[in-house]
C-alpha positions as CSV (number, residue, x, y, z in Angstrom):
1,M,4.2,-21.3,25.8
2,K,3.6,-19.3,23.3
3,K,1.5,-20.3,20.4
4,Y,1.5,-18.2,16.5
5,R,-0.7,-19.5,13.8
6,I,0.6,-18.9,10.7
7,A,-0.9,-19.0,7.3
8,S,1.5,-20.0,4.5
9,I,1.1,-19.4,1.2
10,A,3.6,-20.4,-1.2
11,G,2.2,-18.9,-4.3
12,D,4.6,-19.4,-7.6
13,G,8.1,-18.8,-8.6
14,I,10.4,-19.5,-5.4
15,G,7.8,-20.1,-3.1
16,L,6.8,-23.7,-3.9
17,E,10.6,-24.8,-3.7
18,V,11.5,-22.6,-0.8
19,V,8.6,-22.5,1.7
20,P,8.2,-26.2,2.6
21,P,12.1,-25.8,3.6
22,S,11.5,-22.8,5.5
23,L,8.7,-23.8,7.4
24,K,10.9,-26.8,8.6
25,I,13.5,-24.5,9.9
26,L,10.9,-22.4,11.2
27,R,9.6,-25.1,13.7
28,K,13.0,-26.0,14.8
29,V,13.9,-22.3,15.7
30,A,10.5,-22.6,17.8
31,E,11.5,-25.7,19.4
32,K,15.1,-24.4,20.6
33,H,13.0,-20.8,21.8
34,N,10.4,-22.6,23.3
35,F,7.2,-21.3,21.3
36,Q,5.1,-23.2,18.7
37,I,4.2,-22.5,15.3
38,L,0.8,-23.7,13.7
39,F,1.2,-23.6,10.1
40,D,-2.0,-23.8,8.0
41,E,-0.8,-24.2,4.4
42,F,-3.0,-22.7,1.5
43,D,-2.5,-23.8,-2.1
44,F,-4.0,-20.8,-3.6
45,S,-2.5,-18.1,-5.4
46,S,-0.6,-20.3,-7.6
47,C,-1.0,-21.2,-11.5
48,D,-1.8,-24.4,-10.3
49,Y,-4.8,-23.7,-8.4
50,Y,-5.7,-21.1,-11.4
51,E,-5.8,-24.0,-13.7
52,K,-8.2,-25.8,-11.2
53,H,-10.3,-23.2,-10.5
54,G,-10.1,-20.6,-12.9
55,K,-9.2,-17.9,-10.4
56,M,-6.2,-17.5,-8.2
57,L,-8.6,-16.8,-5.0
58,P,-11.2,-18.9,-3.4
59,D,-14.4,-16.8,-2.7
60,D,-13.6,-17.1,1.2
61,W,-9.8,-16.5,1.0
62,K,-10.3,-13.3,3.5
63,K,-12.5,-15.4,5.8
64,K,-9.5,-18.2,5.9
65,L,-7.0,-15.8,6.6
66,E,-8.6,-13.9,9.8
67,N,-7.0,-13.9,12.7
68,M,-3.4,-15.1,11.6
69,M,-0.4,-13.7,10.9
70,L,0.8,-14.5,7.1
71,F,4.2,-16.0,6.2
72,F,4.9,-14.9,2.3
73,L,7.7,-15.4,0.4
74,V,8.0,-13.3,-2.8
75,R,10.4,-12.3,-5.8
């Protein structure tokens, strides 16, 4: 069975409302077509993250995303 590791970064705007249900749909598609998706969900790149940390991304953001496919929803 093929496996895909995908970084999911919801961000703000439609992201926080749309990404979680979208991941659920993608998991069902993977199940139906006999492959697996492993999602690593990150909370950075959002206003909430900025309020907590004073910046949009952690210093090691690039390392965290190495070797992953990215799943973004943007307006």
